[in-house]
C-alpha positions as CSV (number, residue, x, y, z in Angstrom):
1,M,-5.8,-23.6,-87.1
2,L,-6.4,-25.2,-83.7
3,L,-6.8,-28.8,-84.9
4,K,-7.1,-30.6,-88.2
5,G,-9.8,-33.0,-89.4
6,V,-12.8,-34.0,-87.4
7,E,-11.3,-32.9,-84.1
8,G,-10.9,-29.3,-85.5
9,R,-14.4,-29.2,-86.8
10,D,-15.8,-30.5,-83.5
11,F,-14.0,-28.0,-81.4
12,G,-15.0,-25.3,-83.9
13,S,-18.6,-26.2,-83.4
14,L,-18.2,-26.1,-79.6
15,W,-16.4,-22.8,-79.8
16,A,-19.1,-21.3,-81.9
17,A,-21.8,-22.6,-79.6
18,Q,-20.0,-21.2,-76.5
19,S,-19.5,-17.9,-78.2
20,I,-23.1,-17.5,-79.1
21,S,-24.2,-18.7,-75.7
22,Q,-22.0,-16.1,-74.0
23,V,-23.4,-13.3,-76.1
24,G,-26.9,-14.5,-75.3
25,S,-26.1,-14.6,-71.6
26,Q,-24.7,-11.0,-71.7
27,I,-27.8,-9.7,-73.6
28,T,-30.0,-11.4,-71.1
29,T,-28.2,-9.9,-68.2
30,V,-28.9,-6.4,-69.6
31,A,-32.4,-7.1,-70.7
32,L,-33.9,-8.9,-67.7
33,P,-33.9,-6.0,-65.2
34,L,-35.1,-3.5,-67.9
35,A,-37.9,-5.9,-68.9
36,A,-38.9,-6.2,-65.2
37,V,-39.2,-2.4,-65.0
38,A,-41.0,-2.2,-68.3
39,L,-43.5,-5.0,-67.5
40,F,-44.1,-4.6,-63.8
41,D,-42.5,-1.3,-62.7
42,V,-40.6,-3.2,-60.0
43,G,-39.2,-1.4,-57.0
44,P,-35.8,-1.9,-55.2
45,A,-36.9,-4.9,-53.2
46,Q,-38.3,-6.7,-56.2
47,M,-35.2,-5.9,-58.2
48,G,-33.1,-7.4,-55.4
49,L,-35.2,-10.6,-55.6
50,L,-34.7,-10.7,-59.4
51,N,-30.9,-10.4,-59.0
52,A,-31.0,-13.1,-56.3
53,A,-32.9,-15.4,-58.7
54,V,-30.2,-14.9,-61.3
55,Y,-27.3,-15.8,-59.0
56,L,-28.8,-18.1,-56.4
57,P,-28.5,-21.3,-58.6
58,A,-24.8,-20.8,-58.8
59,L,-24.5,-21.1,-55.0
60,L,-27.0,-23.9,-54.5
61,L,-26.7,-26.1,-57.6
62,T,-23.1,-26.1,-58.9
63,L,-21.9,-29.1,-56.9
64,L,-25.0,-31.1,-57.9
65,A,-24.4,-30.1,-61.5
66,G,-20.9,-31.4,-61.3
67,V,-22.1,-34.8,-60.2
68,W,-24.6,-34.9,-63.1
69,I,-21.9,-33.9,-65.5
70,D,-19.6,-36.7,-64.4
71,R,-22.4,-39.2,-64.6
72,S,-23.5,-38.2,-68.2
73,R,-22.3,-37.5,-71.7
74,R,-21.6,-33.8,-71.8
75,R,-22.8,-32.9,-75.3
76,P,-26.5,-33.9,-74.6
77,L,-26.3,-31.9,-71.3
78,L,-25.0,-28.8,-73.2
79,I,-27.7,-29.1,-75.9
80,G,-30.4,-29.6,-73.3
81,A,-29.2,-26.6,-71.3
82,D,-29.3,-24.4,-74.3
83,L,-32.8,-25.6,-75.4
84,G,-34.1,-25.2,-71.8
85,R,-32.7,-21.6,-71.6
86,A,-34.3,-20.8,-75.0
87,V,-37.7,-21.9,-73.6
88,A,-37.3,-20.2,-70.2
89,I,-36.2,-16.9,-71.6
90,G,-38.5,-17.1,-74.6
91,L,-41.5,-17.6,-72.3
92,I,-41.0,-14.2,-70.7
93,P,-42.0,-12.1,-73.7
94,A,-44.5,-14.7,-74.9
95,T,-46.4,-14.9,-71.7
96,A,-46.1,-11.2,-71.1
97,L,-47.6,-10.5,-74.5
98,A,-50.5,-12.9,-73.7
99,G,-51.1,-11.2,-70.4
100,L,-50.2,-14.4,-68.5
101,L,-47.0,-13.4,-66.8
102,G,-46.8,-12.1,-63.2
103,V,-43.7,-11.0,-61.4
104,E,-43.6,-14.3,-59.5
105,G,-43.6,-16.1,-62.8
106,L,-40.7,-14.0,-63.9
107,Y,-38.7,-15.0,-60.9
108,L,-39.4,-18.7,-61.6
109,L,-38.3,-18.4,-65.2
110,V,-35.2,-16.6,-64.2
111,L,-34.4,-19.3,-61.6
112,V,-34.8,-22.0,-64.3
113,S,-32.6,-20.1,-66.7
114,G,-30.0,-19.5,-64.0
115,A,-29.9,-23.2,-63.1
116,L,-29.4,-24.2,-66.8
117,T,-26.6,-21.6,-67.2
118,V,-24.8,-23.2,-64.2
119,L,-25.1,-26.5,-66.0
120,F,-23.9,-25.2,-69.3
121,D,-20.9,-23.2,-67.9
122,T,-19.8,-26.1,-65.7
123,A,-20.2,-28.7,-68.4
124,Y,-18.5,-27.1,-71.4
125,H,-15.2,-26.8,-69.5
126,A,-15.4,-30.5,-68.7
127,Y,-16.3,-31.3,-72.3
128,V,-13.2,-29.6,-73.9
129,P,-10.7,-32.3,-73.1
130,T,-13.0,-34.8,-74.8
131,L,-12.5,-33.0,-78.1
132,V,-9.0,-31.6,-77.7
133,P,-5.8,-33.5,-77.0
134,G,-3.8,-32.4,-74.0
135,G,-1.2,-30.5,-76.0
136,G,-3.9,-28.3,-77.6
137,L,-5.7,-27.3,-74.4
138,V,-3.9,-24.0,-73.8
139,R,-4.8,-22.9,-77.3
140,A,-8.4,-24.1,-77.0
141,N,-9.0,-22.5,-73.7
142,S,-7.4,-19.2,-74.8
143,R,-9.9,-19.1,-77.7
144,L,-12.8,-19.8,-75.4
145,Q,-11.6,-17.1,-73.1
146,F,-11.4,-14.7,-76.1
147,S,-15.1,-15.4,-76.7
148,V,-16.0,-14.7,-73.1
149,S,-14.1,-11.4,-73.2
150,L,-15.6,-10.4,-76.6
151,A,-19.1,-11.2,-75.2
152,Q,-18.4,-9.1,-72.1
153,M,-17.3,-6.2,-74.2
154,A,-19.9,-6.4,-77.0
155,G,-22.9,-8.1,-75.3
156,P,-24.0,-5.3,-73.0
157,G,-23.6,-2.6,-75.7
158,L,-25.4,-4.7,-78.3
159,G,-28.2,-5.5,-75.7
160,G,-28.5,-1.8,-74.9
161,L,-28.8,-0.8,-78.5
162,L,-31.4,-3.4,-79.2
163,I,-33.4,-2.5,-76.1
164,Q,-33.4,1.2,-77.2
165,G,-34.6,0.2,-80.6
166,V,-37.2,-2.5,-80.0
167,G,-37.7,-2.8,-76.2
168,A,-36.4,-5.2,-73.5
169,P,-39.1,-7.9,-74.0
170,V,-38.3,-8.3,-77.7
171,V,-34.6,-8.4,-76.9
172,L,-35.3,-11.4,-74.6
173,A,-36.8,-13.2,-77.6
174,V,-33.5,-12.5,-79.5
175,A,-31.5,-13.9,-76.5
176,A,-33.7,-17.0,-76.6
177,A,-33.0,-17.4,-80.3
178,S,-29.2,-17.2,-79.6
179,F,-29.5,-20.2,-77.3
180,L,-31.3,-22.1,-80.0
181,L,-28.5,-21.3,-82.4
182,S,-25.9,-22.4,-79.9
183,A,-27.7,-25.8,-79.6
184,L,-27.7,-26.2,-83.4
185,F,-23.9,-25.8,-83.4
186,L,-23.5,-28.3,-80.6
187,A,-25.6,-30.8,-82.6
188,R,-23.0,-30.5,-85.4
189,V,-20.3,-32.1,-83.2
190,R,-19.6,-35.6,-84.6
191,H,-17.6,-37.0,-81.8
192,R,-19.7,-39.4,-79.6
193,E,-18.7,-39.9,-76.0
194,R,-19.0,-43.1,-74.1
195,R,-21.3,-43.0,-71.1
196,P,-19.2,-42.8,-68.0
197,E,-19.1,-45.9,-65.8
198,R,-20.7,-45.5,-62.4
199,A,-20.1,-47.9,-59.5
200,A,-23.2,-49.4,-57.9
201,G,-24.3,-47.9,-54.6
202,R,-22.6,-44.5,-55.1
203,R,-24.3,-41.7,-53.2
204,I,-24.5,-38.1,-54.4
205,R,-22.8,-36.9,-51.2
206,Q,-19.9,-39.3,-51.8
207,E,-19.5,-38.1,-55.3
208,I,-19.5,-34.5,-54.3
209,A,-16.9,-35.3,-51.7
210,E,-14.7,-36.9,-54.4
211,G,-14.9,-33.6,-56.4
212,L,-13.9,-31.6,-53.4
213,R,-10.9,-33.9,-52.7
214,A,-9.9,-33.8,-56.3
215,T,-9.8,-30.0,-56.0
216,F,-8.5,-29.4,-52.5
217,G,-6.3,-32.5,-52.3
218,N,-4.4,-31.7,-55.4
219,R,-1.3,-29.7,-54.7
220,H,-1.4,-28.0,-58.1
221,V,-5.1,-27.2,-58.2
222,R,-5.6,-26.2,-54.5
223,P,-3.4,-23.0,-54.6
224,V,-5.1,-21.9,-57.8
225,V,-8.6,-22.2,-56.4
226,L,-7.5,-20.4,-53.2
227,E,-6.0,-17.6,-55.4
228,A,-9.2,-17.4,-57.4
229,A,-11.3,-17.1,-54.2
230,T,-9.1,-14.4,-52.7
231,F,-9.1,-12.5,-56.0
232,N,-12.8,-12.7,-56.4
233,F,-13.5,-11.7,-52.8
234,F,-11.4,-8.5,-53.1
235,F,-12.4,-7.8,-56.7
236,Q,-16.1,-7.7,-55.6
237,F,-15.0,-5.8,-52.5
238,I,-13.6,-3.1,-54.8
239,A,-16.6,-3.3,-57.3
240,S,-19.0,-2.5,-54.5
241,L,-17.2,0.8,-53.9
242,Y,-15.9,1.7,-57.4
243,I,-19.1,3.2,-58.9
244,L,-19.7,5.3,-55.8
245,Y,-16.1,6.5,-55.8
246,A,-16.1,7.2,-59.6
247,V,-19.4,9.2,-59.5
248,H,-19.2,11.0,-56.1
249,D,-15.4,11.5,-55.6
250,L,-14.2,11.7,-59.2
251,G,-17.3,13.1,-60.8
252,L,-17.2,10.7,-63.8
253,S,-20.2,10.4,-66.1
254,A,-21.9,7.1,-67.0
255,G,-20.4,7.3,-70.4
256,V,-16.8,7.6,-69.0
257,I,-17.4,4.7,-66.6
258,G,-18.7,2.6,-69.5
259,A,-15.6,3.4,-71.5
260,V,-13.4,2.3,-68.6
261,A,-15.2,-1.0,-68.5
262,T,-14.7,-1.4,-72.3
263,A,-11.0,-0.8,-71.8
264,G,-10.9,-3.8,-69.4
265,A,-12.7,-6.0,-71.9
266,A,-10.3,-4.9,-74.7
267,G,-7.4,-5.8,-72.5
268,A,-8.9,-9.2,-71.9
269,M,-9.3,-9.8,-75.6
270,L,-5.6,-8.9,-76.2
271,G,-4.6,-11.2,-73.3
272,A,-6.6,-14.1,-74.9
273,L,-4.8,-13.6,-78.2
274,V,-1.3,-13.8,-76.6
275,T,-1.9,-16.6,-74.1
276,E,-0.3,-19.4,-76.2
277,R,2.7,-17.4,-77.2
278,L,3.3,-16.3,-73.6
279,V,3.0,-19.8,-72.2
280,R,5.4,-21.2,-74.8
281,R,8.0,-18.5,-74.1
282,M,7.8,-18.4,-70.3
283,G,6.6,-21.9,-69.4
284,F,3.2,-22.7,-67.9
285,G,3.8,-22.1,-64.2
286,P,5.8,-18.9,-64.6
287,A,3.3,-17.5,-67.1
288,L,0.4,-18.3,-64.8
289,I,2.0,-16.6,-61.8
290,T,3.2,-13.6,-63.8
291,T,-0.3,-13.0,-65.3
292,M,-1.9,-13.5,-61.9
293,V,0.3,-10.7,-60.6
294,I,-0.6,-8.5,-63.6
295,A,-4.3,-9.2,-63.0
296,S,-4.1,-8.5,-59.2
297,T,-2.0,-5.3,-58.9
298,P,-3.3,-2.6,-61.2
299,L,-6.5,-1.8,-59.2
300,V,-4.3,-0.4,-56.4
301,A,-4.3,2.7,-58.6
302,I,-8.0,3.4,-58.2
303,P,-7.8,5.3,-54.9
304,L,-4.8,7.2,-56.3
305,A,-6.7,8.5,-59.4
306,T,-7.6,12.2,-59.0
307,G,-8.3,15.1,-61.3
308,P,-8.7,15.3,-65.0
309,A,-6.3,12.3,-65.6
310,S,-8.4,9.9,-63.5
311,P,-10.3,8.4,-66.4
312,F,-7.0,7.5,-68.1
313,V,-5.6,6.1,-64.9
314,L,-8.7,3.9,-64.4
315,A,-8.8,2.8,-68.0
316,G,-5.1,1.9,-67.9
317,A,-5.6,-0.1,-64.7
318,Y,-8.5,-2.0,-66.0
319,F,-6.9,-2.6,-69.4
320,T,-3.8,-4.0,-67.8
321,Q,-5.8,-6.1,-65.4
322,G,-7.9,-7.5,-68.4
323,I,-4.7,-8.7,-70.1
324,G,-3.5,-10.6,-67.0
325,L,-7.0,-11.9,-66.1
326,A,-7.7,-13.4,-69.6
327,V,-4.4,-15.3,-69.7
328,S,-4.5,-16.5,-66.1
329,A,-8.1,-17.6,-66.3
330,S,-7.6,-19.7,-69.4
331,Q,-4.5,-21.3,-67.9
332,A,-6.4,-22.1,-64.6
333,V,-9.0,-23.9,-66.7
334,T,-6.3,-25.9,-68.5
335,L,-4.6,-26.8,-65.2
336,R,-7.9,-28.2,-63.8
337,Q,-8.6,-30.2,-67.0
338,V,-5.1,-31.8,-66.9
339,A,-4.4,-32.2,-63.2
340,V,-7.7,-33.8,-62.3
341,P,-8.6,-37.4,-63.3
342,P,-11.1,-37.3,-66.3
343,A,-13.7,-39.2,-64.3
344,V,-14.0,-36.5,-61.7
345,V,-13.3,-33.3,-63.8
346,G,-16.9,-32.1,-63.8
347,R,-17.2,-32.3,-60.0
348,A,-13.8,-30.8,-59.5
349,N,-14.8,-27.9,-61.8
350,A,-18.0,-27.5,-59.8
351,A,-16.1,-27.4,-56.5
352,Y,-13.7,-24.8,-57.9
353,R,-16.6,-22.6,-59.1
354,T,-18.5,-23.0,-55.9
355,L,-15.7,-21.6,-53.8
356,S,-14.4,-19.0,-56.2
357,F,-17.8,-17.6,-57.0
358,G,-19.4,-18.2,-53.6
359,V,-17.2,-15.5,-52.0
360,L,-18.6,-12.8,-54.4
361,P,-21.5,-11.7,-52.2
362,L,-19.4,-11.8,-49.1
363,G,-16.8,-9.6,-50.7
364,A,-19.4,-7.1,-51.8
365,L,-20.9,-7.0,-48.3
366,T,-17.5,-6.5,-46.7
367,G,-16.5,-3.8,-49.1
368,G,-19.8,-1.9,-48.6
369,L,-19.6,-2.1,-44.8
370,L,-15.9,-1.0,-44.6
371,G,-16.6,1.8,-47.0
372,D,-19.3,3.1,-44.6
373,L,-16.9,2.8,-41.7
374,I,-13.7,4.3,-43.0
375,G,-14.6,6.0,-46.3
376,L,-14.5,5.0,-49.9
377,R,-10.9,5.9,-50.6
378,A,-9.5,4.2,-47.5
379,A,-11.6,1.1,-48.2
380,L,-10.4,1.0,-51.8
381,V,-6.8,1.0,-50.5
382,V,-7.6,-2.0,-48.3
383,G,-9.3,-3.8,-51.3
384,G,-6.4,-3.0,-53.6
385,V,-3.8,-4.4,-51.2
386,G,-5.8,-7.5,-50.5
387,L,-6.2,-8.1,-54.3
388,A,-2.5,-7.6,-54.9
389,L,-1.7,-10.3,-52.3
390,A,-3.9,-13.0,-54.0
391,P,-1.2,-14.6,-56.2
392,A,0.8,-15.4,-53.0
393,W,-1.1,-18.7,-52.8
394,V,0.4,-19.8,-56.2
395,L,3.8,-18.1,-55.8
396,L,4.5,-20.4,-52.8
397,S,3.2,-23.6,-54.5
398,P,4.6,-26.3,-56.8
399,V,2.8,-24.6,-59.7
400,R,5.7,-22.3,-60.2
401,H,7.9,-25.2,-61.3
402,L,5.6,-26.4,-64.1
403,R,7.1,-26.0,-67.6
404,T,4.0,-27.4,-69.2
405,A,0.5,-28.2,-67.9
406,E,1.0,-31.9,-68.7
407,E,3.5,-32.1,-65.9
408,A,0.6,-31.8,-63.4
409,R,-1.3,-34.7,-65.0
410,P,-2.1,-37.6,-62.6
411,G,0.6,-40.2,-62.9
412,E,3.3,-37.7,-63.9
413,P,6.1,-37.2,-61.4
414,G,4.9,-34.9,-58.6
415,A,1.3,-35.0,-59.6
416,A,-1.3,-35.6,-56.9
417,V,-4.0,-38.2,-57.3
418,P,-6.8,-38.1,-54.7
419,P,-7.3,-41.4,-52.9
420,P,-10.5,-43.3,-53.8
421,A,-13.4,-43.1,-51.4
422,P,-14.8,-46.2,-49.7
423,A,-17.6,-47.7,-51.7
424,H,-20.2,-47.0,-49.0
425,A,-19.0,-43.8,-47.5
426,P,-21.7,-42.2,-45.4
């Protein structure tokens, strides 16, 4: 049991809400493009605009979401985000059925849903320390990461089966219902937060700057966000080439490619289950660095995979990576929750996500261009080597000396506390 009494029940409600929300998001990811094809027979350009509508809010709104989160009670924001997503996604099949939905309206509803997903995903990480004492954060975050991994493994398959049975528009109604159910679980949380104090005359730009300083001015958090950005850049670099290489060079079918992806998600589920034991045995810093290395090195094997054994090589690589990625991702969240002052944790989380996710399109573009220039296999070698080097940021940092995450807390010896900004900074 994670916690006892009210605290355990409250985290259990948050965990259930986050798990349901993650499944709903995965189903939505599968159903949206298929609904666009079914309803409007969209072409490549329109599908590109739809994908941009899904991911654009993450680039444009995450820093602003962090400010809002630090100014507000987190639980009402989470409930509001879920209810808003239920309405936005539910309106797609409802208005389509009534003959009122055009492709422009679809883009608008997807933008709204994407913005609310940014708010939810940024806020729930900031909310966890409110419900869980510092000593329980590793366990709490490993359980949340388990839910993410489970949703990534089961969500697309479940969405595909539902779409095949009842059609994409109906499945979007199911996804909308999942967000409503998530909101109901959040409403069961009994703990009531105090409204954060806000100094008079504070500007949004100043508050965003404080979040950036809390992230990049902290000697424990800075190397982790740089590692995450490097990892994501080269991971997306590889992802932009992987399908082409698997289909054209290795001759793999869609079913085999899907099985390889499932192996990665299964590895991530296993990693989430062993996180607490691994951290307890190795120490926080050594466990974080070790699992970052495990997450970063296996994809070097992709361009080496040839012949009948290639599916097994790829599945082994992604399974191993999944283990390391699940452990290191949950530890990175714990480190941010502990090392950053509570008053700025929402903005720091937003700054972290803005950089680490903002590099994804750049990595995809670079990988595609280099693949055209030097060939798929050679470009995959470059991507694999770059990915393997990502943990160097943390290996050379003070993080390696942390026995527990609590040692990085502000006020502890060696912890970094960002200086306060002037009251009327421009």
